[in-house]
Biopython code that builds the backbone (N, CA, C, O; Angstrom):
import numpy as np
from Bio.PDB.StructureBuilder import StructureBuilder

atoms = [
    (1, "MET", "N", (-2.932, 46.155, 77.105)),
    (1, "MET", "CA", (-1.736, 46.364, 76.339)),
    (1, "MET", "C", (-0.485, 46.266, 77.209)),
    (1, "MET", "O", (0.619, 45.997, 76.734)),
    (2, "GLY", "N", (-0.687, 46.474, 78.385)),
    (2, "GLY", "CA", (0.461, 46.403, 79.282)),
    (2, "GLY", "C", (1.022, 44.997, 79.357)),
    (2, "GLY", "O", (2.232, 44.805, 79.479)),
    (3, "GLY", "N", (0.111, 43.988, 79.283)),
    (3, "GLY", "CA", (0.558, 42.597, 79.320)),
    (3, "GLY", "C", (1.362, 42.233, 78.085)),
    (3, "GLY", "O", (2.352, 41.506, 78.167)),
    (4, "ALA", "N", (0.928, 42.743, 76.942)),
    (4, "ALA", "CA", (1.652, 42.469, 75.696)),
    (4, "ALA", "C", (3.023, 43.116, 75.738)),
    (4, "ALA", "O", (4.004, 42.537, 75.272)),
    (5, "SER", "N", (3.090, 44.296, 76.286)),
    (5, "SER", "CA", (4.365, 44.995, 76.377)),
    (5, "SER", "C", (5.314, 44.239, 77.286)),
    (5, "SER", "O", (6.502, 44.123, 76.984)),
    (6, "LYS", "N", (4.813, 43.731, 78.384)),
    (6, "LYS", "CA", (5.656, 42.972, 79.306)),
    (6, "LYS", "C", (6.129, 41.671, 78.648)),
    (6, "LYS", "O", (7.265, 41.248, 78.861)),
    (7, "ALA", "N", (5.258, 41.033, 77.846)),
    (7, "ALA", "CA", (5.632, 39.783, 77.171)),
    (7, "ALA", "C", (6.726, 40.030, 76.139)),
    (7, "ALA", "O", (7.660, 39.238, 76.020)),
    (8, "LEU", "N", (6.613, 41.123, 75.394)),
    (8, "LEU", "CA", (7.651, 41.446, 74.407)),
    (8, "LEU", "C", (8.973, 41.751, 75.097)),
    (8, "LEU", "O", (10.024, 41.308, 74.633)),
    (9, "LYS", "N", (8.941, 42.493, 76.187)),
    (9, "LYS", "CA", (10.176, 42.797, 76.925)),
    (9, "LYS", "C", (10.802, 41.518, 77.449)),
    (9, "LYS", "O", (12.025, 41.378, 77.429)),
    (10, "ALA", "N", (9.988, 40.585, 77.915)),
    (10, "ALA", "CA", (10.514, 39.327, 78.438)),
    (10, "ALA", "C", (11.128, 38.493, 77.321)),
    (10, "ALA", "O", (12.159, 37.851, 77.525)),
    (11, "ALA", "N", (10.503, 38.493, 76.135)),
    (11, "ALA", "CA", (11.025, 37.717, 74.999)),
    (11, "ALA", "C", (12.328, 38.315, 74.487)),
    (11, "ALA", "O", (13.239, 37.585, 74.099)),
    (12, "HIS", "N", (12.415, 39.629, 74.487)),
    (12, "HIS", "CA", (13.613, 40.296, 73.966)),
    (12, "HIS", "C", (14.675, 40.498, 75.033)),
    (12, "HIS", "O", (15.783, 40.936, 74.722)),
    (13, "ASN", "N", (14.368, 40.197, 76.248)),
    (13, "ASN", "CA", (15.287, 40.417, 77.349)),
    (13, "ASN", "C", (16.552, 39.586, 77.191)),
    (13, "ASN", "O", (17.648, 40.062, 77.488)),
    (14, "ASN", "N", (16.409, 38.330, 76.718)),
    (14, "ASN", "CA", (17.561, 37.438, 76.600)),
    (14, "ASN", "C", (18.165, 37.435, 75.199)),
    (14, "ASN", "O", (19.039, 36.612, 74.927)),
    (15, "MET", "N", (17.739, 38.318, 74.302)),
    (15, "MET", "CA", (18.239, 38.303, 72.919)),
    (15, "MET", "C", (18.852, 39.637, 72.566)),
    (15, "MET", "O", (18.459, 40.699, 73.047)),
    (16, "ASP", "N", (19.865, 39.517, 71.675)),
    (16, "ASP", "CA", (20.417, 40.725, 71.072)),
    (16, "ASP", "C", (20.517, 40.493, 69.571)),
    (16, "ASP", "O", (20.171, 39.412, 69.095)),
    (17, "VAL", "N", (20.979, 41.476, 68.821)),
    (17, "VAL", "CA", (21.017, 41.396, 67.359)),
    (17, "VAL", "C", (21.946, 40.282, 66.897)),
    (17, "VAL", "O", (21.631, 39.597, 65.923)),
    (18, "ASP", "N", (23.056, 40.082, 67.549)),
    (18, "ASP", "CA", (24.000, 39.025, 67.150)),
    (18, "ASP", "C", (23.370, 37.638, 67.306)),
    (18, "ASP", "O", (23.580, 36.757, 66.472)),
    (19, "GLN", "N", (22.604, 37.453, 68.370)),
    (19, "GLN", "CA", (21.938, 36.165, 68.560)),
    (19, "GLN", "C", (20.891, 35.924, 67.467)),
    (19, "GLN", "O", (20.717, 34.793, 67.011)),
    (20, "VAL", "N", (20.198, 36.979, 67.051)),
    (20, "VAL", "CA", (19.204, 36.844, 65.974)),
    (20, "VAL", "C", (19.898, 36.459, 64.672)),
    (20, "VAL", "O", (19.413, 35.589, 63.948)),
    (21, "HIS", "N", (21.052, 37.111, 64.360)),
    (21, "HIS", "CA", (21.794, 36.762, 63.131)),
    (21, "HIS", "C", (22.283, 35.312, 63.186)),
    (21, "HIS", "O", (22.196, 34.589, 62.194)),
    (22, "ASP", "N", (22.791, 34.893, 64.333)),
    (22, "ASP", "CA", (23.245, 33.506, 64.476)),
    (22, "ASP", "C", (22.082, 32.528, 64.271)),
    (22, "ASP", "O", (22.225, 31.505, 63.601)),
    (23, "LEU", "N", (20.939, 32.862, 64.855)),
    (23, "LEU", "CA", (19.760, 32.008, 64.696)),
    (23, "LEU", "C", (19.320, 31.938, 63.235)),
    (23, "LEU", "O", (18.959, 30.864, 62.754)),
    (24, "MET", "N", (19.346, 33.064, 62.523)),
    (24, "MET", "CA", (18.968, 33.092, 61.105)),
    (24, "MET", "C", (19.953, 32.282, 60.259)),
    (24, "MET", "O", (19.544, 31.604, 59.316)),
    (25, "GLU", "N", (21.248, 32.348, 60.587)),
    (25, "GLU", "CA", (22.246, 31.545, 59.863)),
    (25, "GLU", "C", (21.997, 30.054, 60.087)),
    (25, "GLU", "O", (22.093, 29.260, 59.151)),
    (26, "ASP", "N", (21.678, 29.675, 61.323)),
    (26, "ASP", "CA", (21.381, 28.268, 61.619)),
    (26, "ASP", "C", (20.162, 27.787, 60.833)),
    (26, "ASP", "O", (20.156, 26.677, 60.301)),
    (27, "ILE", "N", (19.144, 28.624, 60.765)),
    (27, "ILE", "CA", (17.938, 28.261, 60.008)),
    (27, "ILE", "C", (18.269, 28.119, 58.525)),
    (27, "ILE", "O", (17.784, 27.188, 57.882)),
    (28, "ALA", "N", (19.087, 29.024, 57.959)),
    (28, "ALA", "CA", (19.471, 28.955, 56.546)),
    (28, "ALA", "C", (20.269, 27.688, 56.270)),
    (28, "ALA", "O", (20.064, 27.040, 55.244)),
    (29, "GLU", "N", (21.188, 27.324, 57.188)),
    (29, "GLU", "CA", (21.970, 26.098, 57.009)),
    (29, "GLU", "C", (21.057, 24.867, 57.017)),
    (29, "GLU", "O", (21.238, 23.954, 56.212)),
    (30, "GLN", "N", (20.092, 24.845, 57.914)),
    (30, "GLN", "CA", (19.178, 23.711, 57.983)),
    (30, "GLN", "C", (18.298, 23.622, 56.736)),
    (30, "GLN", "O", (17.946, 22.526, 56.300)),
    (31, "GLN", "N", (17.945, 24.770, 56.165)),
    (31, "GLN", "CA", (17.177, 24.758, 54.916)),
    (31, "GLN", "C", (18.025, 24.216, 53.767)),
    (31, "GLN", "O", (17.513, 23.491, 52.914)),
    (32, "GLU", "N", (19.319, 24.558, 53.734)),
    (32, "GLU", "CA", (20.210, 24.012, 52.706)),
    (32, "GLU", "C", (20.318, 22.499, 52.837)),
    (32, "GLU", "O", (20.284, 21.779, 51.839)),
    (33, "VAL", "N", (20.449, 22.015, 54.080)),
    (33, "VAL", "CA", (20.522, 20.568, 54.303)),
    (33, "VAL", "C", (19.221, 19.904, 53.846)),
    (33, "VAL", "O", (19.252, 18.846, 53.219)),
    (34, "ALA", "N", (18.090, 20.518, 54.156)),
    (34, "ALA", "CA", (16.796, 19.964, 53.738)),
    (34, "ALA", "C", (16.686, 19.937, 52.216)),
    (34, "ALA", "O", (16.153, 18.976, 51.660)),
    (35, "ASN", "N", (17.180, 20.971, 51.528)),
    (35, "ASN", "CA", (17.156, 20.998, 50.058)),
    (35, "ASN", "C", (18.056, 19.918, 49.467)),
    (35, "ASN", "O", (17.687, 19.278, 48.482)),
    (36, "GLU", "N", (19.237, 19.706, 50.061)),
    (36, "GLU", "CA", (20.135, 18.654, 49.577)),
    (36, "GLU", "C", (19.483, 17.279, 49.732)),
    (36, "GLU", "O", (19.590, 16.427, 48.849)),
    (37, "ILE", "N", (18.813, 17.076, 50.854)),
    (37, "ILE", "CA", (18.125, 15.796, 51.081)),
    (37, "ILE", "C", (16.999, 15.618, 50.066)),
    (37, "ILE", "O", (16.819, 14.527, 49.524)),
    (38, "ALA", "N", (16.247, 16.673, 49.810)),
    (38, "ALA", "CA", (15.156, 16.592, 48.829)),
    (38, "ALA", "C", (15.699, 16.295, 47.433)),
    (38, "ALA", "O", (15.097, 15.521, 46.690)),
    (39, "ASP", "N", (16.841, 16.908, 47.066)),
    (39, "ASP", "CA", (17.457, 16.625, 45.760)),
    (39, "ASP", "C", (17.913, 15.178, 45.672)),
    (39, "ASP", "O", (17.737, 14.525, 44.644)),
    (40, "ALA", "N", (18.503, 14.677, 46.759)),
    (40, "ALA", "CA", (18.975, 13.291, 46.760)),
    (40, "ALA", "C", (17.810, 12.319, 46.616)),
    (40, "ALA", "O", (17.935, 11.295, 45.944)),
    (41, "ILE", "N", (16.691, 12.630, 47.235)),
    (41, "ILE", "CA", (15.519, 11.751, 47.142)),
    (41, "ILE", "C", (14.905, 11.808, 45.752)),
    (41, "ILE", "O", (14.454, 10.786, 45.233)),
    (42, "SER", "N", (14.881, 12.981, 45.145)),
    (42, "SER", "CA", (14.242, 13.114, 43.830)),
    (42, "SER", "C", (15.093, 12.554, 42.702)),
    (42, "SER", "O", (14.567, 12.311, 41.615)),
    (43, "ASN", "N", (16.390, 12.338, 42.916)),
    (43, "ASN", "CA", (17.277, 11.746, 41.907)),
    (43, "ASN", "C", (17.887, 10.474, 42.480)),
    (43, "ASN", "O", (19.046, 10.484, 42.893)),
    (44, "PRO", "N", (17.130, 9.378, 42.513)),
    (44, "PRO", "CA", (17.649, 8.153, 43.112)),
    (44, "PRO", "C", (18.853, 7.619, 42.346)),
    (44, "PRO", "O", (18.938, 7.733, 41.124)),
    (45, "VAL", "N", (19.770, 7.040, 43.090)),
    (45, "VAL", "CA", (20.988, 6.480, 42.513)),
    (45, "VAL", "C", (20.642, 5.190, 41.785)),
    (45, "VAL", "O", (19.853, 4.385, 42.278)),
    (46, "GLY", "N", (21.232, 4.998, 40.617)),
    (46, "GLY", "CA", (21.021, 3.774, 39.867)),
    (46, "GLY", "C", (19.922, 3.868, 38.838)),
    (46, "GLY", "O", (19.795, 2.982, 37.992)),
    (47, "PHE", "N", (19.133, 4.906, 38.884)),
    (47, "PHE", "CA", (18.078, 5.092, 37.902)),
    (47, "PHE", "C", (18.505, 6.147, 36.904)),
    (47, "PHE", "O", (19.212, 7.098, 37.235)),
    (48, "ASN", "N", (18.059, 5.955, 35.675)),
    (48, "ASN", "CA", (18.289, 6.932, 34.607)),
    (48, "ASN", "C", (19.770, 7.155, 34.334)),
    (48, "ASN", "O", (20.180, 8.266, 33.999)),
    (49, "THR", "N", (20.563, 6.119, 34.473)),
    (49, "THR", "CA", (21.981, 6.247, 34.153)),
    (49, "THR", "C", (22.277, 5.372, 32.954)),
    (49, "THR", "O", (21.965, 4.181, 32.955)),
    (50, "GLY", "N", (22.864, 5.944, 31.957)),
    (50, "GLY", "CA", (23.274, 5.179, 30.789)),
    (50, "GLY", "C", (22.141, 4.701, 29.912)),
    (50, "GLY", "O", (22.325, 3.737, 29.168)),
    (51, "ILE", "N", (20.992, 5.316, 29.960)),
    (51, "ILE", "CA", (19.879, 4.915, 29.096)),
    (51, "ILE", "C", (20.037, 5.622, 27.762)),
    (51, "ILE", "O", (20.090, 6.850, 27.695)),
    (52, "ASP", "N", (20.112, 4.834, 26.711)),
    (52, "ASP", "CA", (20.289, 5.389, 25.371)),
    (52, "ASP", "C", (18.925, 5.458, 24.689)),
    (52, "ASP", "O", (18.246, 4.443, 24.536)),
    (53, "GLU", "N", (18.536, 6.654, 24.285)),
    (53, "GLU", "CA", (17.233, 6.853, 23.638)),
    (53, "GLU", "C", (17.138, 6.066, 22.332)),
    (53, "GLU", "O", (16.078, 5.532, 22.007)),
    (54, "ASP", "N", (18.240, 5.990, 21.583)),
    (54, "ASP", "CA", (18.226, 5.248, 20.314)),
    (54, "ASP", "C", (17.970, 3.764, 20.557)),
    (54, "ASP", "O", (17.226, 3.129, 19.810)),
    (55, "ASP", "N", (18.590, 3.208, 21.610)),
    (55, "ASP", "CA", (18.347, 1.802, 21.938)),
    (55, "ASP", "C", (16.886, 1.573, 22.306)),
    (55, "ASP", "O", (16.286, 0.574, 21.908)),
    (56, "LEU", "N", (16.322, 2.500, 23.066)),
    (56, "LEU", "CA", (14.912, 2.367, 23.437)),
    (56, "LEU", "C", (14.008, 2.427, 22.212)),
    (56, "LEU", "O", (13.042, 1.669, 22.121)),
    (57, "MET", "N", (14.310, 3.322, 21.263)),
    (57, "MET", "CA", (13.497, 3.432, 20.052)),
    (57, "MET", "C", (13.616, 2.168, 19.202)),
    (57, "MET", "O", (12.620, 1.694, 18.656)),
    (58, "ARG", "N", (14.836, 1.617, 19.086)),
    (58, "ARG", "CA", (15.015, 0.374, 18.321)),
    (58, "ARG", "C", (14.226, -0.766, 18.964)),
    (58, "ARG", "O", (13.583, -1.555, 18.272)),
    (59, "GLU", "N", (14.283, -0.842, 20.281)),
    (59, "GLU", "CA", (13.549, -1.900, 20.974)),
    (59, "GLU", "C", (12.045, -1.739, 20.776)),
    (59, "GLU", "O", (11.333, -2.726, 20.591)),
    (60, "LEU", "N", (11.561, -0.503, 20.815)),
    (60, "LEU", "CA", (10.142, -0.250, 20.577)),
    (60, "LEU", "C", (9.752, -0.652, 19.159)),
    (60, "LEU", "O", (8.710, -1.276, 18.959)),
    (61, "GLU", "N", (10.577, -0.302, 18.174)),
    (61, "GLU", "CA", (10.285, -0.667, 16.783)),
    (61, "GLU", "C", (10.267, -2.181, 16.606)),
    (61, "GLU", "O", (9.425, -2.710, 15.879)),
    (62, "GLU", "N", (11.195, -2.886, 17.269)),
    (62, "GLU", "CA", (11.211, -4.347, 17.176)),
    (62, "GLU", "C", (9.931, -4.942, 17.769)),
    (62, "GLU", "O", (9.345, -5.862, 17.198)),
    (63, "LEU", "N", (9.507, -4.416, 18.908)),
    (63, "LEU", "CA", (8.273, -4.918, 19.523)),
    (63, "LEU", "C", (7.061, -4.643, 18.641)),
    (63, "LEU", "O", (6.179, -5.492, 18.510)),
    (64, "GLU", "N", (7.016, -3.457, 18.037)),
    (64, "GLU", "CA", (5.902, -3.133, 17.142)),
    (64, "GLU", "C", (5.920, -4.035, 15.913)),
    (64, "GLU", "O", (4.863, -4.466, 15.451)),
    (65, "GLN", "N", (7.117, -4.330, 15.369)),
    (65, "GLN", "CA", (7.222, -5.203, 14.198)),
    (65, "GLN", "C", (6.786, -6.621, 14.550)),
    (65, "GLN", "O", (6.104, -7.272, 13.758)),
    (66, "GLU", "N", (7.173, -7.109, 15.737)),
    (66, "GLU", "CA", (6.743, -8.439, 16.169)),
    (66, "GLU", "C", (5.220, -8.507, 16.278)),
    (66, "GLU", "O", (4.605, -9.495, 15.878)),
    (67, "GLU", "N", (4.626, -7.460, 16.817)),
    (67, "GLU", "CA", (3.164, -7.426, 16.951)),
    (67, "GLU", "C", (2.498, -7.418, 15.579)),
    (67, "GLU", "O", (1.498, -8.105, 15.368)),
    (68, "LEU", "N", (3.050, -6.642, 14.644)),
    (68, "LEU", "CA", (2.504, -6.589, 13.290)),
    (68, "LEU", "C", (2.648, -7.941, 12.599)),
    (68, "LEU", "O", (1.712, -8.407, 11.948)),
    (69, "ASP", "N", (3.820, -8.577, 12.737)),
    (69, "ASP", "CA", (4.023, -9.899, 12.139)),
    (69, "ASP", "C", (3.018, -10.904, 12.695)),
    (69, "ASP", "O", (2.467, -11.718, 11.954)),
    (70, "LYS", "N", (2.786, -10.840, 13.991)),
    (70, "LYS", "CA", (1.838, -11.765, 14.615)),
    (70, "LYS", "C", (0.435, -11.550, 14.059)),
    (70, "LYS", "O", (-0.281, -12.513, 13.782)),
    (71, "LYS", "N", (0.044, -10.291, 13.897)),
    (71, "LYS", "CA", (-1.282, -10.000, 13.346)),
    (71, "LYS", "C", (-1.389, -10.474, 11.901)),
    (71, "LYS", "O", (-2.426, -11.001, 11.499)),
    (72, "LEU", "N", (-0.324, -10.292, 11.115)),
    (72, "LEU", "CA", (-0.366, -10.706, 9.710)),
    (72, "LEU", "C", (-0.415, -12.224, 9.577)),
    (72, "LEU", "O", (-1.089, -12.745, 8.689)),
    (73, "LEU", "N", (0.290, -12.936, 10.450)),
    (73, "LEU", "CA", (0.284, -14.397, 10.379)),
    (73, "LEU", "C", (-1.047, -14.981, 10.837)),
    (73, "LEU", "O", (-1.442, -16.056, 10.385)),
    (74, "ASP", "N", (-1.731, -14.289, 11.718)),
    (74, "ASP", "CA", (-3.019, -14.774, 12.214)),
    (74, "ASP", "C", (-4.195, -14.308, 11.365)),
    (74, "ASP", "O", (-5.343, -14.618, 11.681)),
    (75, "ALA", "N", (-3.929, -13.577, 10.304)),
    (75, "ALA", "CA", (-5.010, -13.028, 9.470)),
    (75, "ALA", "C", (-5.681, -14.146, 8.675)),
    (75, "ALA", "O", (-5.023, -15.095, 8.249)),
    (76, "ASN", "N", (-6.980, -14.028, 8.480)),
    (76, "ASN", "CA", (-7.729, -14.987, 7.668)),
    (76, "ASN", "C", (-7.471, -14.696, 6.194)),
    (76, "ASN", "O", (-7.340, -13.535, 5.805)),
    (77, "PRO", "N", (-7.396, -15.750, 5.364)),
    (77, "PRO", "CA", (-7.169, -15.506, 3.936)),
    (77, "PRO", "C", (-8.365, -14.801, 3.304)),
    (77, "PRO", "O", (-9.505, -14.950, 3.746)),
    (78, "ALA", "N", (-8.079, -14.045, 2.281)),
    (78, "ALA", "CA", (-9.141, -13.317, 1.576)),
    (78, "ALA", "C", (-10.009, -14.314, 0.813)),
    (78, "ALA", "O", (-9.489, -15.281, 0.256)),
    (79, "PRO", "N", (-11.309, -14.096, 0.778)),
    (79, "PRO", "CA", (-12.182, -15.017, 0.035)),
    (79, "PRO", "C", (-11.920, -14.911, -1.471)),
    (79, "PRO", "O", (-11.683, -13.827, -2.004)),
    (80, "ILE", "N", (-11.968, -16.053, -2.128)),
    (80, "ILE", "CA", (-11.741, -16.098, -3.576)),
    (80, "ILE", "C", (-13.092, -16.302, -4.253)),
    (80, "ILE", "O", (-13.750, -17.322, -4.043)),
    (81, "ASN", "N", (-13.497, -15.345, -5.054)),
    (81, "ASN", "CA", (-14.770, -15.424, -5.771)),
    (81, "ASN", "C", (-14.489, -15.774, -7.229)),
    (81, "ASN", "O", (-14.094, -14.918, -8.020)),
    (82, "LEU", "N", (-14.697, -17.034, -7.571)),
    (82, "LEU", "CA", (-14.472, -17.494, -8.938)),
    (82, "LEU", "C", (-15.804, -17.535, -9.678)),
    (82, "LEU", "O", (-16.852, -17.744, -9.068)),
    (83, "PRO", "N", (-15.761, -17.334, -11.006)),
    (83, "PRO", "CA", (-17.012, -17.422, -11.768)),
    (83, "PRO", "C", (-17.460, -18.886, -11.864)),
    (83, "PRO", "O", (-16.658, -19.808, -11.717)),
    (84, "ASP", "N", (-18.740, -19.069, -12.112)),
    (84, "ASP", "CA", (-19.282, -20.418, -12.273)),
    (84, "ASP", "C", (-18.787, -21.018, -13.589)),
    (84, "ASP", "O", (-18.550, -20.301, -14.561)),
    (85, "ALA", "N", (-18.636, -22.328, -13.603)),
    (85, "ALA", "CA", (-18.225, -23.024, -14.820)),
    (85, "ALA", "C", (-19.376, -22.985, -15.828)),
    (85, "ALA", "O", (-20.541, -23.027, -15.433)),
    (86, "PRO", "N", (-19.060, -22.903, -17.131)),
    (86, "PRO", "CA", (-20.144, -22.858, -18.124)),
    (86, "PRO", "C", (-20.938, -24.171, -18.106)),
    (86, "PRO", "O", (-20.378, -25.252, -17.926)),
    (87, "ALA", "N", (-22.235, -24.048, -18.295)),
    (87, "ALA", "CA", (-23.112, -25.221, -18.284)),
    (87, "ALA", "C", (-23.183, -25.880, -19.661)),
    (87, "ALA", "O", (-23.471, -27.073, -19.754)),
    (88, "SER", "N", (-22.929, -25.131, -20.722)),
    (88, "SER", "CA", (-23.022, -25.699, -22.076)),
    (88, "SER", "C", (-21.665, -26.254, -22.497)),
    (88, "SER", "O", (-20.629, -25.932, -21.916)),
    (89, "ARG", "N", (-21.706, -27.100, -23.531)),
    (89, "ARG", "CA", (-20.473, -27.691, -24.055)),
    (89, "ARG", "C", (-19.811, -26.727, -25.019)),
    (89, "ARG", "O", (-20.484, -25.947, -25.694)),
    (90, "LEU", "N", (-18.525, -26.782, -25.077)),
    (90, "LEU", "CA", (-17.776, -25.942, -26.004)),
    (90, "LEU", "C", (-17.916, -26.493, -27.416)),
    (90, "LEU", "O", (-18.082, -27.702, -27.579)),
    (91, "PRO", "N", (-17.855, -25.640, -28.450)),
    (91, "PRO", "CA", (-17.964, -26.140, -29.829)),
    (91, "PRO", "C", (-16.772, -27.028, -30.175)),
    (91, "PRO", "O", (-15.672, -26.861, -29.648)),
    (92, "ALA", "N", (-17.022, -27.962, -31.065)),
    (92, "ALA", "CA", (-15.976, -28.896, -31.484)),
    (92, "ALA", "C", (-14.931, -28.169, -32.309)),
    (92, "ALA", "O", (-15.251, -27.234, -33.043)),
    (93, "VAL", "N", (-13.694, -28.593, -32.190)),
    (93, "VAL", "CA", (-12.587, -27.983, -32.925)),
    (93, "VAL", "C", (-12.388, -28.768, -34.218)),
    (93, "VAL", "O", (-12.342, -29.998, -34.210)),
    (94, "SER", "N", (-12.272, -28.050, -35.314)),
    (94, "SER", "CA", (-12.050, -28.741, -36.594)),
    (94, "SER", "C", (-10.570, -29.064, -36.729)),
    (94, "SER", "O", (-9.711, -28.337, -36.230)),
    (95, "ASN", "N", (-10.291, -30.149, -37.400)),
    (95, "ASN", "CA", (-8.914, -30.589, -37.586)),
    (95, "ASN", "C", (-8.350, -30.116, -38.907)),
    (95, "ASN", "O", (-7.390, -30.703, -39.408)),
    (96, "ARG", "N", (-8.915, -29.076, -39.484)),
    (96, "ARG", "CA", (-8.463, -28.600, -40.787)),
    (96, "ARG", "C", (-7.373, -27.549, -40.606)),
    (96, "ARG", "O", (-7.636, -26.489, -40.038)),
    (97, "PRO", "N", (-6.200, -27.809, -41.059)),
    (97, "PRO", "CA", (-5.131, -26.805, -41.000)),
    (97, "PRO", "C", (-5.090, -25.984, -42.280)),
    (97, "PRO", "O", (-4.014, -25.805, -42.851)),
    (98, "ALA", "N", (-6.224, -25.483, -42.744)),
    (98, "ALA", "CA", (-6.294, -24.776, -44.026)),
    (98, "ALA", "C", (-5.491, -23.486, -43.978)),
    (98, "ALA", "O", (-4.705, -23.222, -44.888)),
    (99, "LYS", "N", (-5.665, -22.692, -42.958)),
    (99, "LYS", "CA", (-4.960, -21.418, -42.889)),
    (99, "LYS", "C", (-3.470, -21.628, -42.682)),
    (99, "LYS", "O", (-2.655, -20.863, -43.197)),
    (100, "VAL", "N", (-3.114, -22.645, -41.942)),
    (100, "VAL", "CA", (-1.702, -22.921, -41.707)),
    (100, "VAL", "C", (-1.023, -23.308, -43.016)),
    (100, "VAL", "O", (0.113, -22.901, -43.259)),
    (101, "ALA", "N", (-1.689, -24.080, -43.857)),
    (101, "ALA", "CA", (-1.107, -24.489, -45.138)),
    (101, "ALA", "C", (-0.892, -23.284, -46.029)),
    (101, "ALA", "O", (0.148, -23.182, -46.679)),
    (102, "ALA", "N", (-1.851, -22.366, -46.075)),
    (102, "ALA", "CA", (-1.698, -21.163, -46.893)),
    (102, "ALA", "C", (-0.548, -20.321, -46.361)),
    (102, "ALA", "O", (0.204, -19.729, -47.135)),
    (103, "HIS", "N", (-0.417, -20.270, -45.080)),
    (103, "HIS", "CA", (0.674, -19.500, -44.479)),
    (103, "HIS", "C", (2.017, -20.136, -44.821)),
    (103, "HIS", "O", (2.989, -19.433, -45.098)),
    (104, "ASP", "N", (2.071, -21.479, -44.802)),
    (104, "ASP", "CA", (3.307, -22.174, -45.148)),
    (104, "ASP", "C", (3.689, -21.932, -46.602)),
    (104, "ASP", "O", (4.870, -21.788, -46.920)),
    (105, "GLU", "N", (2.702, -21.887, -47.482)),
    (105, "GLU", "CA", (2.993, -21.619, -48.899)),
    (105, "GLU", "C", (3.562, -20.213, -49.070)),
    (105, "GLU", "O", (4.521, -20.020, -49.817)),
    (106, "ASP", "N", (2.978, -19.231, -48.383)),
    (106, "ASP", "CA", (3.495, -17.858, -48.472)),
    (106, "ASP", "C", (4.914, -17.780, -47.934)),
    (106, "ASP", "O", (5.754, -17.080, -48.501)),
    (107, "LEU", "N", (5.188, -18.481, -46.862)),
    (107, "LEU", "CA", (6.520, -18.477, -46.284)),
    (107, "LEU", "C", (7.525, -19.127, -47.232)),
    (107, "LEU", "O", (8.657, -18.658, -47.352)),
    (108, "ALA", "N", (7.121, -20.198, -47.902)),
    (108, "ALA", "CA", (8.013, -20.862, -48.860)),
    (108, "ALA", "C", (8.315, -19.936, -50.026)),
    (108, "ALA", "O", (9.453, -19.894, -50.493)),
    (109, "ASP", "N", (7.308, -19.178, -50.517)),
    (109, "ASP", "CA", (7.532, -18.220, -51.608)),
    (109, "ASP", "C", (8.532, -17.143, -51.189)),
    (109, "ASP", "O", (9.410, -16.774, -51.969)),
    (110, "LEU", "N", (8.402, -16.638, -49.958)),
    (110, "LEU", "CA", (9.333, -15.602, -49.477)),
    (110, "LEU", "C", (10.747, -16.147, -49.342)),
    (110, "LEU", "O", (11.714, -15.448, -49.646)),
    (111, "GLU", "N", (10.874, -17.376, -48.893)),
    (111, "GLU", "CA", (12.201, -17.973, -48.757)),
    (111, "GLU", "C", (12.861, -18.168, -50.118)),
    (111, "GLU", "O", (14.058, -17.922, -50.267)),
    (112, "SER", "N", (12.093, -18.606, -51.107)),
    (112, "SER", "CA", (12.675, -18.806, -52.444)),
    (112, "SER", "C", (13.062, -17.470, -53.058)),
    (112, "SER", "O", (14.086, -17.376, -53.736)),
    (113, "TRP", "N", (12.267, -16.444, -52.834)),
    (113, "TRP", "CA", (12.594, -15.109, -53.345)),
    (113, "TRP", "C", (13.854, -14.579, -52.685)),
    (113, "TRP", "O", (14.698, -13.981, -53.353)),
    (114, "ALA", "N", (13.999, -14.798, -51.327)),
    (114, "ALA", "CA", (15.162, -14.296, -50.598)),
    (114, "ALA", "C", (16.423, -15.038, -50.999)),
    (114, "ALA", "O", (17.506, -14.451, -50.980)),
    (115, "ASN", "N", (16.319, -16.305, -51.361)),
    (115, "ASN", "CA", (17.491, -17.089, -51.732)),
    (115, "ASN", "C", (17.892, -16.891, -53.188)),
    (115, "ASN", "O", (18.980, -17.309, -53.584)),
    (116, "ALA", "N", (17.057, -16.277, -53.974)),
    (116, "ALA", "CA", (17.345, -16.130, -55.394)),
    (116, "ALA", "C", (18.294, -15.015, -55.696)),
    (116, "ALA", "O", (18.623, -14.782, -56.859)),
]
sb = StructureBuilder()
sb.init_structure("model")
sb.init_model(0)
sb.init_chain("A")
sb.init_seg("    ")
for serial, (resi, resn, name, xyz) in enumerate(atoms, 1):
    if name == "N":
        sb.init_residue(resn, " ", resi, " ")
    sb.init_atom(name, np.array(xyz, "f"), 0.0, 1.0, " ", f" {name:<3s}", serial, name[0])
structure = sb.get_structure()
């Protein structure tokens, strides 16, 4: 223990309280300088200046719309399932305007009644 005591006396021999305070102030100043340097490095100049979030969102929406348009234009057409054509012939149409003539007679009667 005597050696440790002599070492402490030798270390404290050249120091007083004022020198310790001065040394602590120097260390605090150097820590402030180190913090300023770290802040400068973490916030690089020229980055993140004037970036508008609305512009970024509009640009993203435009890119998404372009991608959607591209997918829609490249889409395959939907298959068309049509029924088969009938194999039998359709019945012949008669050329008798029988019902039309009766309808015309009724219409003529109504017109004569309305004009009377």
